[in-house]
N, C-alpha and C positions, 0 to 999 in steps of 0.2 A: 464417556470421554469428555463431554461438554457439561453435563449436569447430572445430579443425583436426586434422591428423595428430598434433600434439604435445600437444594439450590433455589434461590429467589431471583426473579427478573422483574423489570419494570414494564408494565403493559397498560397503556391507556389510562395513565394517571395513578396506578396502584402498584404496590409491590406484591407479587403473587408467586406461588410455587411454580417452578418451571413445568412440573409434571401436570399441573392443573390448568395451565394457560391454554386457551383455545383461539383458533382463528376461523373466520368464515370461509367455507369451501366455495363460496360464490364470489370471493374477493377478486377485485381487478388485478391485484398484485400477483396472486397465484396463477391466474389464467393468462396474463399477458407480460409478466415480468415487470410490471409497472410499479416499481418501488425504488427508493433510494436508500443508501446505507453508508456507513463509515467503518473503518477498521482503526482502532485506537489501542494504545498499550499504556499500562501503568507499571511503575517500577518501585521497588523498595529502595529508598534512598536514606542517607544519613538524616534527612529532614522529614522522614515519614514517607508514606505512600504518596507518589506524585503521578498524575496523568500527564504524559508527555504531549505537548502541543494540543492540549484539550481545546483551547479557544479556536485554533486554526481548523481543527477537525470539525467542530460543531458549526463554525461559520460556513464551511464547505457543505455540510449537510443541508443547511438552510438554503444555500445557493443552488444545490442540486434539486431540491424540492421546487424552488422557484422556476428553474429551467425546465422542469417537467410538468409545470402547471399543477402541482400537487399542493392543495391547501395545507398550511402548516403554521401553527401558532406559537410553538415553544421558542423561547429565547435561548441564546447561547449560555447565559448565566444559569438559567433554570436547568438546562441539560447537564451542565457541569456539576451543579449541586446534587442532582439526582444520581449522577454516576458515582460521585464520592460516597454517597449514602449506600448505594448498591454494593460497592466494594467493601464497605464496612460491614454490612449485613452478612455478606458471604465470606467475610474474613479473608479477603484477597489483597495481595500487594503486587506481585508480578503477575499481571493478568492481561488477557486480550479482551477488548470491549467491542461489542458489536451493536451500535445503534441502527435501527431499521425503521423506516417510515413506510407503512403499508396502507393500502387504500380499501375503502368500503366496497361492498358488492356493486358491480356495474359491468354488465356484459356488452355494453356499447363501446365503440372506439372514440371515446370522448374523455376530456380531462377529469381528474379525480373529483369526487363530490365531498368526501370526508377522508381524513387520514388518522392513523393511530401510531403513536410512538412506542416502539419496543426497544429496550436496552437490555442486552444479555452480557454476561462476563464469565470468564472461566480462567483457571490457572494456566499460565503459559510462561515457562522458564526459558524456552529456546525459540529461535526463529524456525519457520516451517521448512526452510531449505538448508541442505547441508552445504558446508563451505566447499569451494573449488569445484564448481559445477561444470559438467560437460554439456554444452548447449548446441542446438542445431537451428538453422533457419527454417521457420515453419512455412508450410504451403498455404496456411491461412493468413489473410491480411487483417489488419486492424479495421474496425468499422470506418467507413467513409465519413468524414466530418460534415459532409453535405446531407448525410442520411440520418445522423444521430447527433445528440448533444454530447460530444465525446469528453468534454471537461466536467460533466456531471457523473457522479458515481452511481450508476443505475444498475439495478439487479440484472435486468435482461441482457445487458452488454456482456455479462460474464459467461454466457454460453460460448461466445467466441473464445474466451480464455480457456474454458474446459477443453474445447476441441483442439486448440493449439498445444496445450500442455500434455494432453493424453497422446497426441500424435508423436510428440517427442519421446515420451516414456515408452510407447509401443516400439519405437525404433532404437531403444537402448540408451537414450540420452536422459539427462536430469531435467532439463527444461527447454523451452522454446524461445527463440528470438523472432519476434513478429514484425513484419514490414508494413508500411503504408501502401496505398494504392499505386504509388509511383516507384516502389521498389526501394525506398529508403527505410532505414531502421526506425522503428517506432518505440517499442518497449518489449518486455517479456510478456508472458501471459498474465502476470499480475504485479509487475514491478517496473520501475524505470531503469534505464541502462546507461552506464558510463564506460568509456574506454580511455586508456592512458597511453600517450605516445610522446616521446622526447620531452618529458617533464611537464606535460600539459594534459588536462582532462577534456574530453569531448562528450557531449550528450545531445540527443535529438532536441531540436527546437520545438516550441509550442506550435500547435496547429493540427497535429495528428496523434497527440498523446494525452493521457490524463496527467497533468503536471503535479506530481505527488508532493506531499508535505515533507517526506523524507528527502526527496530530490532538492527541495528548497533548503533543507537543513544541511545537505552536502555543500551547497553554495555558501552558506554561513560559515561552515567549517573551513572551506577553502579560503575565504576572505580572512578568517582569523589566523590561518597558518601560512598565508601568502602563496597559495597554490593557484596557478592559472587555470582557467576553464573557459570553454566556449560552447554555446548552444548553436548547433548547425545541422544541416541535412548531410547525411552520409550513408553509404551503402554498406552491406555486410562485408563486401570485399575490402573496403577501406579499413574496417574494424579488425578483420582477420589478421592474425600474426602481429598485432600491436604489442606494446609492452605489458599491459595488464588490462583487466576489465572487471566490472562488478555490476550486480543488480542491487537496487535499493528500494525498500518499501517498509511500511510500518511493521508488518509481521516478519518479513525477512531480515530487516535492518540492513546491514551492508554485507553482501555475500560475494565472495571472490568467484570469478569465472575462470576455469582452467583452460578451456578450449572452445572454439567455435567451429563447427563442421569438421571436427577432429584435427583442426590446426591449433596447436597450443600457443598461448600467449608467451612472449619471450622471457620476461623477467621472473625471477623468483618472487612469489607474492610478498613474502616478508620484507623484501628490499624495495618495494614499490611505494609510490606516493599514495596509491589506493589503499594500501595496508595502513598507512598513517591515518587516513580518513576513517577507516574501520575502527581503529583504536580510539580515535577522538569521539566518534559517535557513541561508542560503548561507555566512555566517561561521561559524555554529555547527558545521556538519558538518566543516569543515576546521580546527576548534579555534582560530578567530580571535575576538577580543573584538568585541562589537557594542554595548557600552554607550553608545558615542557617539551611537547612534541615538535614545536617550532624549531628549537635548537638542534634537533636531530635530523632535520630535513637536509642539512648540508652534506649528510652522508648518503643521501639517496641518489 
């Protein structure tokens, strides 16, 4: 699914076959989840293959490494250049890109001594989530910000995501809505969340979330289209039965939510402001103009 005999990845300064790449079984990242990563996408556009928000993603990777005290020397420019070359070698346009910073062998609970950059890429034409999700409030909370560096994209944090997502699927739902330690909505297992009510969007404020790059892009789209939004604390009860809702993230893009805890959102998705944002995002990533959507908002 992710690679074959011909797939090439970047590992520790070299382009190597994925099937021949090896990691140390005594590595600190394997034993303790002590690694940082990014999820990035590239798209086939009229102007060639383009990596969406490459600079923002790689800057966050550097910041994540700094937050976790992982030594890391690659610059944003170097990583962007490496990634474009990797896409070219593998003949990829619409792709998912996974940079990963892993640490050398170290069985002590101390900061990393040396790191290695891995960049993998594989074909990805669709988001990983179906549209119009049925979601439930998870019994699992997001990690306490006093216990973790929650604004860093750290491998070990995602055990929490697996638990929350699998709980929802085991109960017949598509995905989970995860709360913070105070009972306020934080995010899904792997995406940020918005809901729409009375012509305005609401999303959890910073403090208990990973503030995603797609989330920031939604703000940009709202500003372009004149859609009001607010970052605030809110409970799942406030969100239930609103007009519309969606998850957003690099892999998922903009995904409509149909219901929360079996309570449907009121509006027909296609008539919502949220649907306009979904359309705008799809235009944006392939470098198409979406300004025409602004004139249609008067009908929403």
